[in-house]
N, C-alpha and C positions, 0 to 999 in steps of 0.2 A: 646256249650260243651253239649255233651250228654255222661252221667253216668247210666250204669245199675245196680240196687241192686238185687240180687234174695233173698226173702224172703219165709218165710216156714210158712203155717198154715198147712190146711189140705192138700194142695198141694204146691210145690215150684211153685213159679212166679214171673216173671220179672219186677218189677217196674223200671220206668224211672226218670232222673232228665234231664229235658231240659232247659240248663241255659245259660243266655248271659254271654258271658267273660266279656264285660266291665263293666256290672252294678252289677255281681251276682245276678241277679234275673231272676226269670225264672218259669216254672211248673214242677208239679210233675203230673206222669202220670200213672194211675192203680196201685195205692197203696193196695196190696192185702192182707196184714197181718204186724206183727210186726211194729205197729205204733213209739214205742219207739225208733227202729234202724233207723227208716226212720225219726225222729223228729232229733235224734242225728246228723246223717249226714246231716240235712241241716243246724244245729247250727256249727257243727267242720268245717265246709266248709265256713260259714258266708254269705249263701246265704238267700235269700228273696223269699219266692214262693207267687206269686201273684195267681195261680188257681190251683186246682186241677181237670185233666182231665179225665174220663172213657171212655174208648173206649167202652166198652159195662156194663150189667147190672149184670153180676155175682160174687156171694161172692168172689171168691177167686182173683179178681180184684179191689174189694172195701170196702175189710175186714176192712182195716185202714182209711178209707176217714173221717168218722164222726169225730173220734179223732183229726184226723191231722187237718179238719176244724177246729176246736175249738181252738188246739194250736198255729197253724199257721196265723191264720185269715184268710183263704183263702178260696172262695167259691169252693164249688165241681160242674162241669159241665157235662152233660149227654144227650144223643140225646133223644127227646121227647118220643118216640116208646119204650126207654126202662127205661122211668120214674119208670112204675110200677114196674119192678123189683126190684129197691132200697128199696121198702117199703112190700114186699112181698117174704118170707121167699122160698115159692115154687119156684115161678119164678126164683131166684136167687141161688136156689140149694143149699142154706146153711140149709134149713130145714131138711133135711137127714142127715147133718154132726155132727149133735151133736152140733152144735155152731151156731144159728140163726141169723142173720146180718141183719140188717136194716140200711137203710141212711134217716133220716127225714128231713135233709135240701139240698137244691139241687137248681141250675139254669138251663134253658136248654140252646143247642145251636144247630144251624141247617147247612143241608149241602150246602157247599161252603162259608161258615162263616169265617173269617178271626180273629184268635185270636191272637190280639197283646196285648206286654208286656208294661204297662203303663211307664214304666222306661225307656223303648228304643222301640218307634214303629216300628223303622224295623226290631225287632224281632218277626216272628209270625210262627204261623202253620194255615195253611190250614183244614179246616173241609172237609171230604169227607165220604158221607153216604156209608156205604158197609154192605147191610145187608145179612142175611143170616144164621151168627153163634147164632144172636138175630136177631130182627127187626131193633133194632136201633144200632147196631155196627156200629162204625167211624172208619175211618182211619186218624190220625194225620199227614200231609206231611208238610215237611220243605223241600223248594227247596233250599234254600241259603247252607244247610246243607246234602242235599241230603240224606235225611232221611224219612221213614215213620214208624209210630207206628201205627202196624196192629192189635194188643190184638189178639184174637183167630179166626181171619179171614183166617189167612195162617200162614204156618210152613215152616221151612226148608225142609222138608220133605212132604210136601203138604197141603190139604185144611183142614181147620178146620174142626170141628164135627158139625152137623144138629141134634142130636138126643135128643137134650135137647127142653123146653118148648119155643115155638117160632122159632124153627131153620128150616129152609127153604133150600133143599140142591141146588136147582133151583137157587133162588136168591143168594145163595152162589157162586156158578159158576160163575154167572153173573158181582156180586162184583170183583170177583179174575180176570176172563178174560177180562172185560170191564173198569176197575177202576185202579186197582191196577198195572197190567201188563203192563199197557197202559203208566207208571210213566216214566222217562229217566231209562237207561238200566244201568246205576250205582248206582242208588237209593237204599240203604240199607233199607231193611225190618228187623223192630224190631218187635218181637212177645212176647206173652207173655209166653211162653213154650219152648223156642227153641234159637238157636243160629241165628246170623244175615246171612242173604244171600241176595244178590243182587236183583234185579229184573232182569238180563239178566240169572243169573244163575236158578231162579224160573221158568221164562218162559219156557227153555230149559228144564228143569225137568219134568213139567207139560204139555207142547205142545210141546216139541221136536224142538223146534226152538228157 
């Protein structure tokens, strides 16, 4: 089960719940703001959250993570290259927002790692390192549900931005063309700030094929 919840901080952002139907356990991906709303959604549905997964270290994707970590007793995970973003308001872009945000407690995950649910080991996400928007941007891919949580690497209308600290256009284009658009055609790409689009549709939009 994939549920999207748009949360509103300085920017609107898509937070996702990836939940196993059988056990009602799962993951939160990119809790950007409104920790109370996200928490209430979890409790109202009777879900158990095992992990909080970040696609990258910008504040509009992690603003509610620390409070949810405490309330849900669920660890936060980030790719090592973006770990420094969690503790630096300049890098995570919150310093200029008037609402500086930091995350003090987190664990690291790695390219190719399989994030399995303890309650159901066959329920999992694969970590794909997709740098460019930030050095440690990742995509969480579910082959079973034909879905990929791409963060800000890619939107329904094109590539993500690279004009922030650590952004790299060449790396972003390589991540999109050689990692995301090589996923199966019917994979649904779920981004932080746009509507879903399939790999087939996105490839045609960007590459004309």
